[in-house]
Every structure is written in structure tokens, then in C-alpha cells.
N, C-alpha and C positions, 0 to 999 in steps of 0.2 A: 259537381265534385263534392265528395264527402269532406267533412271537417276532420276526419280521422287522419292521424299521421301514418296509419298502417292500412293499406288497401290494395285491392286488385282492380285495375281499370281496363275493362274490355273495350276494344276498338275494332273497326273494320276498314279495310282499304277498299274504297269504292271502285266497283267495276272489275275487281280482280279476284273475287271469290276467296279472299284471304282474310282471316280473322286474326286478331292479336290480343295480347294482354301485357300490361305493364304492372309489375308488383313492386311496391316499396314497403319495406319493414324498417321503420325508424325506432320508435319506442319499443315495439314488440321484439325486435332482434336482441336488444339489451335485456328485456324482461326474461327471455329464455336463456341467453348465453351467460349473463352475469350471475345467474343463480349457482352455476357450477364452477365458475372461474376456469374455464377450459383453456388449455394452451392455444395459441393463436391459430395454428394450422388445423386443429380440431374445430375451433370456432368458425373458421372460414367454410369448411365443408358442411358443418351443421347449418350455418346461416344460409348457404346455397340450397341445402335440402329443404329448409323451411320455405324458401321462395318457391321452389319447384312444387312442393306439396300445395301451397296456396294457389299457384297458377292452375293446377289441374283440379284441385278440390272445389274451386269456385265455379267450375263448369257444371257440377252435379245439380240435378233438378229434383232430387229427393232428399228426405231427411236421413242422411247417412254420414259415413266417414270416408275419407280418402287417406290411405296410409302409404307413405313412401319409406322403404327400408333397404339399407345397404348393409351387407355382411361380408366379412372376409376374415382371414387368419393372420392379418398383419398387425401392426401396433394399434390401429383402430379396428376393433372387431365389429362394431355396429354403430350405424347412424339411423335415426328414425325421425321423420316429420309426420305429424298427425294433424289432419284438418277435419273439423266437425262442422256440419251444416250450420249456418248462422255466423260463420267467420271465426270460430275458435281455432286457435293454432297452438301447438306445443311440440316439443321435440327433445331428444336427448342423444348423447353419444357415450359409448363404452370404449375405453382404450387402456393400454398398458404404458405407464409413464416411462419406465426404463427402456422398453422396446422403442417407444416414440423418440426418446432422446437420441438413441443410437441411429435410428432411421434418418432423423433430421441432420445429424452430423455427417451422415453418408450422402446428403444432398437429396433425399427423397422428399416428395411433396405431392399434394393432390391425392388422386385415387391410388397412387402407389403406396400410400400409407395404409390401405386396407389389404395389401398383399396381393399375391397372384391368386387366380381362380376364385375371386369374389363374385358375388351376384347382386342384382338389384331387383326388388319386387315392388310392384304397384298393386295395391289391394283396394277394391271398392267394397265397402261394407254397407249393405242396404238395410241392416237391422236384423233382429233375431229371427224373424220369420222369412227372410229372403236369403237366397243363395249368394255367397261372396263370389266376386270376380277377382282373379289375381293373374297378373302377368309377370313372369320372371325371365330375366336375361342376364348373361354374363356381364360383369363390370369391365367395359372396354373403353379405352381412351385415357387421356391424361387428366381430365377433369370431369366434374358431374355433368356439365352441359353436353359434352361429347358422349358420355354414357347414356344420357336420356335420349339424345338423337338416335343412338343405335337401337334403343328400345322402340321408338316410334317407327324406325325403318323395318325392324324385324317383326314386331308384334302387331302394330296398328296399320302400317303401310300408309302413314299419313306424312306428306311432305311437311317438314317442320324446320324452323330455324330458331335458335335460342342463344341467349346470353344470360349468364348468371354472375353475381358478384356479391362478396361479403367482406367486410374489413372493420377493424376497430378504428374509429375516427377520433382525432384529438380536437375537442371543442374549445371555444374561447374560455380562458381561465384554466386550461390545462386538464380539464376533465375528459376522460376517454369513455366513449360509448360505441357500441356496435351498431352497424348499419348493414342492411342487405337489400338487394334489389335484382330485378331481372326483366327481360322482355322476350316475348314469344311471338312467332308468326306460324300459322298453320293454314294450309289450304282447306277450304270448307265448301259445303254445298251451295249451289247458286240460289241466291234470294233467300237463304236461310238466316237467321239473325246471328248475332255474335256467338251464341251458344249452340248453334245448330250442329247435329252430328255430321261428320264428314261424308261426302258422297264420293266413293272411290272411282266412279266413272268420270267424274268431272276433274279437270286439271287446269291449272293456270299455265299459260304458254311458258315453255321452259326458259325463254329469254327474259320474260317478265319476272318469273320466280327467282332466277339467278340475280337479276338486278335488285329485287327487294331483299334478298338474302345478303347481298353485299352491303346494302344500305344498313340493315340491322347490325351487321358485324362491325360497322364503324362506331357503334355506341361505345362510349368510354365507360370504364368502371365508375369514374367520378360522376358521370351523369346519372347512373343508376343508384348511387349512394348519396347524392346531394338532396337533403331533405327540403331545400328551398326551391329546387327545380320541379315544377309541376309536371305530372305525367302527361297531361294533354299537350303541354309545350314540347316535350320530348317526342311524342308521337307525330305532331305537326312538323317538327324540325326534320324528322327522318323521312316522312312520306307525304309531304304536302303536295308535291307535284302529281301524285296519283289521287289525292283527295282522301281525307281521313274523317270518319264519323266515330265519335266516342260515345259510350253509353254510361249508364250510372255506375259509379265506382262501388265496389263491394267492400265495406269496412271489415277489417281484421282486428282481432284482439287476442292476447294471451289468455288461455284459460286451462286449468287442470282440474278435472272433476274429482280428484282424490279427496277423501275426507276420513275422519277418524272412524265413522261407522262403516265405510267401505272397506277399510283396512281390517277392521275387526271381523267383518263378514268373510273377508278373504282368509284370515287365520282360522276361522271356524270351519272352513272348507278343506283344510289340510288333512292329510292322513292321520290316523291314530298314532302311528309311529312318530311322525313329525311333531304332533302335539305333545306326545309324552316327553320327547327330548326338550321341547321348549318349556315345559312345565318345570324343568329343573333349573332354568335360568332365573336369575333374580329380577332382571328386566328384559323384556322383549323389545327390540328396536327394529322398526321397519321404515326405510327411507324411500320416498317416491323418486323413481328415476327421472321423471319429467320435471317436477318443480323443486326437487331436493328437499321437500318438507319431511321432517323427522317425526315419527309417531312412536311414543313410548307407552308400553303397557306392562302391568304386572301380569304374571301367569293367570291369576284369578280373574282379573279384568278381561284379559284377552279371550278366555275360553268360557266365560259365563254366557248364559243365554242372551241373545241380542234381539232387541226389538226393532232393528233397522230393517 
């Protein structure tokens, strides 16, 4: 087990061709969400999106990124979770506070806050010289877990069961910190390891799969969010009768690669029209949507030759 408080733990249910993952985001959830002081409902959805991005991103076997993006025309217009190989995780949300307040007063919650006709995109970015893979499905269901299950059913045809949770936790002393977690089961290829690609011709017996799914759905939010409950303990608690083999945990950490030089290079790549407009400003302000870092430039500094 890793010493990290933030990790993805792969496991396998012996003899059932079923792989699983437990993700726990303790410090990392607060690192992302507290930077923006998101309203609670926005934080819950973004926390769950970070968990899902970590679940699927840690399966990648190449040096790339996994990006989960939800978009809609409701009070929340966008949610993004971004996983980079090596365990770096970041995310952000865009929302309209006035519309959000009205929706919450109306009793809306979960995916309803993204409005009707929203969509979810899963993007695998293998690097500049490789083709991107992207799957897009409508946002359907009351929560993110239900929407993700619909994606697997439509696009991947992989039998999947999933639970996600995120919430602000009141710690001893009255301090509040965010926690997020989740657990995933997927049918997999026979004798393949925990990260093996699914073999669509192999299926777990329906009665066994239904039983495992029911067991997974008994997982309480409190178990997924409890930093003191070890992931191995949770896996054994749920599936010990079938036999559980756990693998090395994958540590996760918050990281945003933005920098002053990167922002300056971005500004220098703008059109001449945009640059001319900015030249008239006394100060140019650029804020990173992921980490909320604010970069300030004078027009002379922003558009001078860059050695970055």
C-alpha cells in the first residue's frame, strides 16, 4: 500500500474475470476544490469527476492524459477532470452563481444542474504525434455515476458497476476539508491482469455479475470518504467470499503545469487584433482555470520576445 493519502488501488476478484479500482482523494480533493471556494453542489460534482478521471486515467499504459469533460447549458456549464501519466490530477468548474442559486431553490441537484441536452466526453491524449481518442455521449441519469455507466454501455460495451462520492467533511477542531472517493467493477479478459483490456467475448455469469453489482452498491458514502478506512479493507469487506487480490496502489497528487512562461507564450500566440487590444490595457491579467493562479503582465512584458 502506498503512503500517499490520495491513490487508486487496483484489485481483482479471483475466478470471476472482474477487475476493480478503489480511488480515495483526501488531501488532493481539498487541494483542487478549496482553490476556488466552489458552492457545495458544484464541489460535489467536480469531486466525483476527479475520482472518475483518476479511475480511468490510471489504466493508461502510455505517457499521456485522460480528460473527462461535462458540458451543458444549465447553471453549471462545464466540469473537467484532467489526469496526466504519473498520477497528476487537476480539474475545474464553470458556473453562473445567479442561475445556480435559482436552480437550487427549485430543488435541482446533481446532473440537473448542467441543464438538458448536456454531454460527456472522454478523451485519451497520447501526445502530440499520436491521434486522440474521444468518446462522447449524452448526459443521462441523475448523477455522474449513472452517466458514466451509460457511456460504458453505449460506447465501450463493458459491463460496469460504479459508485462515486464527494462531500465536505468536518474534521476535529471544526476545520472543513473536502473528501472524494469511488469504487469501480468491470468485466475483464480471462487471465489478464488488473489492467488488461476487456475481451467482449468473455462474460461473467449473469447471476454472479448481478451479485457482485449488488455488493458494490452496498458501499456507503462514508466508507468511500473515510480517510482512516483502508482501501484493501473495503475491498475485502465487500468481496472476501469470492477472493480478492489487490495490486500496488497508484499514488495521485495535485499538479497544474501552468507557469508565467507558459502564459506568456500563450499571449504571444494570440491574433494581432487581440494583442493590439491588450496593448491598450494598463495591466493584463490571466487566471488559470485549474489552479486559480493569477498572472499579471504589463503590455510591454507580455508581448516582448520570449525565450521560453
